[in-house]
N, C-alpha and C positions, 0 to 999 in steps of 0.2 A: 338451305342456307343454314350453316352453324351458328348457333347463338351462344355467346359467353355466358356461363353460369357463375354465380357468386361462390366463394369458398364454402365449404360445408359448415363451417363454424360461425359464418356471418350471421348477425342477428338482424331482424327486419328494422330495428330502430337502434341506432348506436347511443350509448349512454355517454354522459358527460366524463372527462378524465377523473378517476378516483371515485367513480360512483357506481355503485351496484345497481344495474338496470331493473333488477327484480327486487330491490329493497323495499319498494312501496307496496308489493304484492303479499307480503308476509302478514298473516292474520294475527290479531292480537293473542289469541290462544297459543299460537306457535311462539311469539315473542315471550310470553310469560313462562312457557315450558323451558325455553333456553336459558332463561334467567334462573329458574328453580333448579335446572341440572347443572349449573356453574359450580363445579366442585372446588374451584379456586377461592370461593367465599364461603366463610363460616356463618356470616349473618348477612341478611339483606337489609340495607338501610332504605329509608324514604328517598334519599338521594339518589341510590341506585336505580330505584324505579322510576323517579323523576328524569334521570338522564336517559335511560332506555326507552321511555315512552315519549320523549320530548317531541319527536317527530309525529307522533299520533295526536299530540295537542290535548286538549281539555277532555275529550269524550273519554280517552283511555284512562285518563288520570281519575276522573270522577268515578268510573267503574271500579278501578283498582282499589280507591280509598273506601267506596262504600260497600262493596260486595261482601267483605269480610265480616261486616255486622249483621248480615243475614243469616251467616253460619253460626254454630255453636262456637263460642270464643271466649278467652279469658276475660274476667271482669276488668272493666275500666278500658277495653279496646276501643268502645264507641268514642270516649273522650280523646284518646290518642288520635284516632284516625278522623275525628270531627274537626280538629284544628287544620289540618291540610285541606279539607272540603271547604272550610270557611275562607282561607286564604285563596284557593283556586277560584271560588265562586265571585270573590271580590274583584279578581283580576279579569274574570270574563267580563263583569259588568263594566269594568274600566277600559275594556279591548286590549289589555296587554297580554305579553308572552307568560306562560307559566313559570312561576318561581316561588320558592319557599324559603323562608329565614332558616339559618343553620341550626337553631334550637329545635326545629321540626325536622329538617331535613336529615340531622345525624340520628335520629331514633331509628332502631332496628329491631328486627326480629330473627330468631334462629331460622336458618336455611331449611332445616328439616320441617319446621312449623310451615314455612312459607311454601315449600315443596307440597306438603299435604293440603294446604290451603288451595294450591293451584290444581292439584289432582281432583278436588272436588268442585272447582269452578269450571274446568275444561269442558266437561260433557255438556253442562248448561250453555256455556259460552259458544261452543261448537254448534249447537242446535240453532241458538240465536243467529249466529253468522250465516247460517245456511238459509234462514229465512228472510235476512234482510238485503235490501239492494237500494240504490240511490233513487229517491222520489220525493216529490214535494220538497226539493232542496232549498227552497227559500226559507223553510223552517229551520234550516241548520246554517244559514248565513251569518255573516259578522253582526249584522243589527239583531237578528234574532237570538243569537248567542248571548248578548248583552242581557235581554229579557230573560233568557233561560239561566243565566248567572245569577240573577236575583231571585228566581224561584229556588235554585239550588242553594242559595246562601240561606233563605228561610229554612229550607229543609235541613241544612247541615246544623243550624242553630237548634231545631227542634231534636235533631239526632243526638246532640251533645247534651241535652238537659238530663238531670238526674231523675227520669221518670221511669220506673220499671215497665219493661215490654214495650217501650215507645220507640226503640231504635229501628225495628224491623221495616215499618211501613214507610218512613222516610228513606231509608237506605234503598228499598226496592224501586221507590219512585225515581231516585237519583241515578240508580243503575240503568232503568229504562231510557232516561234523558241521555245519560252517557253513551249508551250503545246507538241511540238514534244519531247523535252528533257524530260518533266514530264512523258510521256507514253512510251518513248523510241521508238517512230515511226519515222523512218528516211524519210518516205514519206513526213510527215508534216514538218520536218525540211527543205527538199528540197524545198518545196513550200515556206516556210519562207525565204530561202535564195534568191528565185527569187523575191518574195515580196520585199525583201531588197533592191535589184539592183533597182527595180522600184521606191521604195520610195526615195532613195538618188537622182536619176534623177529628180523626181518630187520637192523635196526640193531645189535642185541646181536651177532648173527652176525658181521656186518662188523667190529665193534669188537674181538671176540674174535680174527678172523683178522688183524686189524691188529696187535694186541698180540703175537700168537704170531710174526708175521713180524718184528716189531721185535726181539723177543727172540732169534730164530734169527740175524738179522744180527749182533747184538751179541756172541753167543756164538762165532760164526765169525770176527769181526773181531778178537777178542782170544784 
Protein backbone atom coordinates (compact mmCIF):
# COMPACT_ATOMS: atom_id res chain seq x y z
CA UNK A 1 0.00 0.00 0.00
CA UNK A 2 1.44 3.38 -0.99
CA UNK A 3 1.89 5.86 1.84
CA UNK A 4 1.74 9.62 1.28
CA UNK A 5 4.97 11.32 2.38
CA UNK A 6 5.24 14.89 3.62
CA UNK A 7 6.99 17.43 1.39
CA UNK A 8 10.77 17.37 1.63
CA UNK A 9 10.92 20.83 3.19
CA UNK A 10 8.33 20.12 5.89
CA UNK A 11 9.58 20.44 9.45
CA UNK A 12 8.46 18.19 12.30
CA UNK A 13 7.04 21.10 14.24
CA UNK A 14 5.53 24.11 12.57
CA UNK A 15 6.49 27.53 13.89
CA UNK A 16 4.05 30.30 14.62
CA UNK A 17 3.58 32.84 11.80
CA UNK A 18 6.52 35.25 11.65
CA UNK A 19 8.57 33.23 14.13
CA UNK A 20 11.86 31.49 13.41
CA UNK A 21 11.49 27.91 14.62
CA UNK A 22 15.20 27.72 15.37
CA UNK A 23 15.59 31.14 16.99
CA UNK A 24 15.68 29.71 20.49
CA UNK A 25 18.45 27.22 19.54
CA UNK A 26 21.11 29.87 18.88
CA UNK A 27 23.76 29.85 21.58
CA UNK A 28 24.82 33.02 23.36
CA UNK A 29 28.31 32.84 21.81
CA UNK A 30 26.75 32.96 18.32
CA UNK A 31 24.47 35.87 19.23
CA UNK A 32 27.43 37.89 20.54
CA UNK A 33 29.47 37.13 17.43
CA UNK A 34 26.63 38.32 15.17
CA UNK A 35 26.42 41.60 17.10
CA UNK A 36 30.20 42.11 16.98
CA UNK A 37 30.31 41.48 13.21
CA UNK A 38 27.47 43.90 12.40
CA UNK A 39 29.35 46.36 10.17
CA UNK A 40 26.37 48.74 10.15
CA UNK A 41 27.26 49.79 13.72
CA UNK A 42 30.23 52.00 14.59
CA UNK A 43 29.57 51.65 18.30
CA UNK A 44 27.75 49.09 20.43
CA UNK A 45 25.45 50.64 23.02
CA UNK A 46 24.24 48.92 26.15
CA UNK A 47 20.72 49.32 24.73
CA UNK A 48 21.80 47.29 21.66
CA UNK A 49 22.92 44.44 23.89
CA UNK A 50 19.79 44.71 26.01
CA UNK A 51 17.52 44.51 22.95
CA UNK A 52 19.50 41.66 21.39
CA UNK A 53 19.58 39.61 24.58
CA UNK A 54 16.07 40.31 25.80
CA UNK A 55 14.87 36.85 24.80
CA UNK A 56 17.69 35.27 26.82
CA UNK A 57 16.58 37.27 29.89
CA UNK A 58 18.73 37.89 32.91
CA UNK A 59 21.28 35.10 32.57
CA UNK A 60 22.77 36.45 29.35
CA UNK A 61 22.66 40.06 30.53
CA UNK A 62 24.42 39.30 33.82
CA UNK A 63 27.13 37.46 31.93
CA UNK A 64 27.59 40.21 29.33
CA UNK A 65 27.96 43.00 31.87
CA UNK A 66 30.11 41.03 34.35
CA UNK A 67 32.58 39.23 32.08
CA UNK A 68 34.46 42.30 30.75
CA UNK A 69 35.61 43.04 34.30
CA UNK A 70 37.51 39.74 34.33
CA UNK A 71 39.54 40.79 31.28
CA UNK A 72 42.20 43.54 31.12
CA UNK A 73 40.07 46.61 30.49
CA UNK A 74 40.22 50.44 30.53
CA UNK A 75 40.12 52.11 33.98
CA UNK A 76 36.62 52.88 35.17
CA UNK A 77 34.94 50.07 33.20
CA UNK A 78 33.90 48.33 36.42
CA UNK A 79 31.94 51.42 37.46
CA UNK A 80 30.27 51.72 34.05
CA UNK A 81 29.21 48.08 33.89
CA UNK A 82 28.48 47.85 37.60
CA UNK A 83 25.45 50.14 37.31
CA UNK A 84 23.57 47.93 34.81
CA UNK A 85 24.29 44.95 37.05
CA UNK A 86 22.75 46.78 40.02
CA UNK A 87 19.62 47.65 38.02
CA UNK A 88 19.27 44.14 36.60
CA UNK A 89 19.75 42.55 40.02
CA UNK A 90 17.07 44.77 41.58
CA UNK A 91 14.65 43.79 38.79
CA UNK A 92 15.42 40.12 39.40
CA UNK A 93 14.57 40.58 43.08
CA UNK A 94 11.30 42.29 42.13
CA UNK A 95 10.46 39.68 39.49
CA UNK A 96 10.28 42.20 36.62
CA UNK A 97 11.41 42.15 33.00
CA UNK A 98 14.94 43.47 32.27
CA UNK A 99 15.02 47.24 31.73
CA UNK A 100 17.66 49.98 32.01
CA UNK A 101 17.24 53.77 32.22
CA UNK A 102 18.36 55.76 29.18
CA UNK A 103 21.33 57.33 31.00
CA UNK A 104 22.79 53.81 31.25
CA UNK A 105 21.29 52.26 28.11
CA UNK A 106 22.83 54.91 25.82
CA UNK A 107 26.39 54.30 27.02
CA UNK A 108 28.42 52.68 24.28
CA UNK A 109 31.81 51.29 23.28
CA UNK A 110 33.65 51.14 19.98
CA UNK A 111 32.58 48.11 17.94
CA UNK A 112 36.22 47.14 17.36
CA UNK A 113 36.78 46.99 21.12
CA UNK A 114 33.54 45.04 21.54
CA UNK A 115 34.57 42.59 18.80
CA UNK A 116 37.96 42.07 20.48
CA UNK A 117 36.21 41.45 23.78
CA UNK A 118 33.83 38.93 22.18
CA UNK A 119 36.81 37.19 20.56
CA UNK A 120 38.30 36.68 24.01
CA UNK A 121 35.02 35.56 25.54
CA UNK A 122 33.97 33.10 22.82
CA UNK A 123 36.45 30.23 23.52
CA UNK A 124 35.61 30.23 27.25
CA UNK A 125 31.90 30.63 26.63
CA UNK A 126 31.89 27.85 24.04
CA UNK A 127 33.56 25.43 26.47
CA UNK A 128 31.10 26.37 29.22
CA UNK A 129 28.11 25.91 26.88
CA UNK A 130 29.42 22.45 26.00
CA UNK A 131 29.57 21.43 29.68
CA UNK A 132 26.14 22.73 30.64
CA UNK A 133 22.71 21.19 30.39
CA UNK A 134 19.40 21.54 32.19
CA UNK A 135 19.52 19.94 35.66
CA UNK A 136 18.30 20.87 39.14
CA UNK A 137 16.09 23.35 37.32
CA UNK A 138 14.30 24.47 40.49
CA UNK A 139 17.45 26.51 41.24
CA UNK A 140 16.75 28.57 38.10
CA UNK A 141 13.01 29.00 38.72
CA UNK A 142 11.22 32.30 39.29
CA UNK A 143 11.40 32.18 43.08
CA UNK A 144 15.05 31.10 43.05
CA UNK A 145 15.91 33.92 40.64
CA UNK A 146 14.70 36.46 43.19
CA UNK A 147 17.17 35.12 45.73
CA UNK A 148 19.88 35.00 43.06
CA UNK A 149 19.06 38.62 42.22
CA UNK A 150 19.75 39.61 45.82
CA UNK A 151 23.10 37.81 45.75
CA UNK A 152 24.00 39.46 42.42
CA UNK A 153 22.98 42.86 43.80
CA UNK A 154 25.43 42.49 46.70
CA UNK A 155 28.13 41.32 44.28
CA UNK A 156 27.42 44.22 41.89
CA UNK A 157 27.82 46.75 44.73
CA UNK A 158 31.09 45.06 45.75
CA UNK A 159 32.21 45.17 42.12
CA UNK A 160 31.56 48.91 41.84
CA UNK A 161 33.47 49.78 45.03
CA UNK A 162 36.72 51.73 44.42
CA UNK A 163 38.90 48.98 45.87
CA UNK A 164 41.94 47.98 43.77
CA UNK A 165 41.89 44.39 42.43
CA UNK A 166 38.45 43.77 43.96
CA UNK A 167 36.40 43.52 40.77
CA UNK A 168 37.58 40.15 39.43
CA UNK A 169 36.15 37.82 42.12
CA UNK A 170 32.59 39.29 42.20
CA UNK A 171 32.54 39.39 38.38
CA UNK A 172 33.51 35.72 38.13
CA UNK A 173 30.80 34.75 40.63
CA UNK A 174 28.14 36.70 38.69
CA UNK A 175 29.29 35.04 35.45
CA UNK A 176 28.84 31.58 36.97
CA UNK A 177 25.36 32.45 38.21
CA UNK A 178 24.44 34.03 34.87
CA UNK A 179 25.60 30.98 32.91
CA UNK A 180 23.67 28.71 35.23
CA UNK A 181 20.47 30.73 34.80
CA UNK A 182 21.00 30.93 31.03
CA UNK A 183 21.27 27.15 30.63
CA UNK A 184 18.97 26.33 33.59
CA UNK A 185 21.82 24.37 35.15
CA UNK A 186 21.39 24.28 38.93
CA UNK A 187 24.83 22.75 39.44
CA UNK A 188 26.54 25.81 37.98
CA UNK A 189 24.26 28.10 39.96
CA UNK A 190 25.34 26.27 43.12
CA UNK A 191 29.00 26.70 42.18
CA UNK A 192 28.29 30.38 41.55
CA UNK A 193 26.75 30.74 45.02
CA UNK A 194 29.85 29.21 46.62
CA UNK A 195 32.04 31.51 44.52
CA UNK A 196 29.89 34.46 45.67
CA UNK A 197 30.61 33.71 49.33
CA UNK A 198 34.34 33.50 48.59
CA UNK A 199 34.25 36.71 46.54
CA UNK A 200 32.55 38.69 49.31
CA UNK A 201 35.09 37.46 51.88
CA UNK A 202 37.89 38.42 49.48
CA UNK A 203 36.51 41.92 48.84
CA UNK A 204 35.89 42.48 52.56
CA UNK A 205 39.50 41.48 53.28
CA UNK A 206 40.83 43.88 50.64
CA UNK A 207 38.61 46.67 51.97
CA UNK A 208 39.77 46.07 55.54
CA UNK A 209 43.42 46.09 54.46
CA UNK A 210 42.88 49.30 52.49
CA UNK A 211 41.26 51.08 55.46
CA UNK A 212 44.00 49.88 57.83
CA UNK A 213 46.70 51.09 55.43
CA UNK A 214 45.01 54.49 55.06
CA UNK A 215 44.75 54.87 58.85
CA UNK A 216 48.39 53.89 59.26
CA UNK A 217 49.49 56.51 56.71
CA UNK A 218 47.38 59.22 58.35
CA UNK A 219 48.66 58.41 61.83
CA UNK A 220 52.28 58.56 60.70
CA UNK A 221 51.77 61.64 58.55
CA UNK A 222 50.63 63.75 61.49
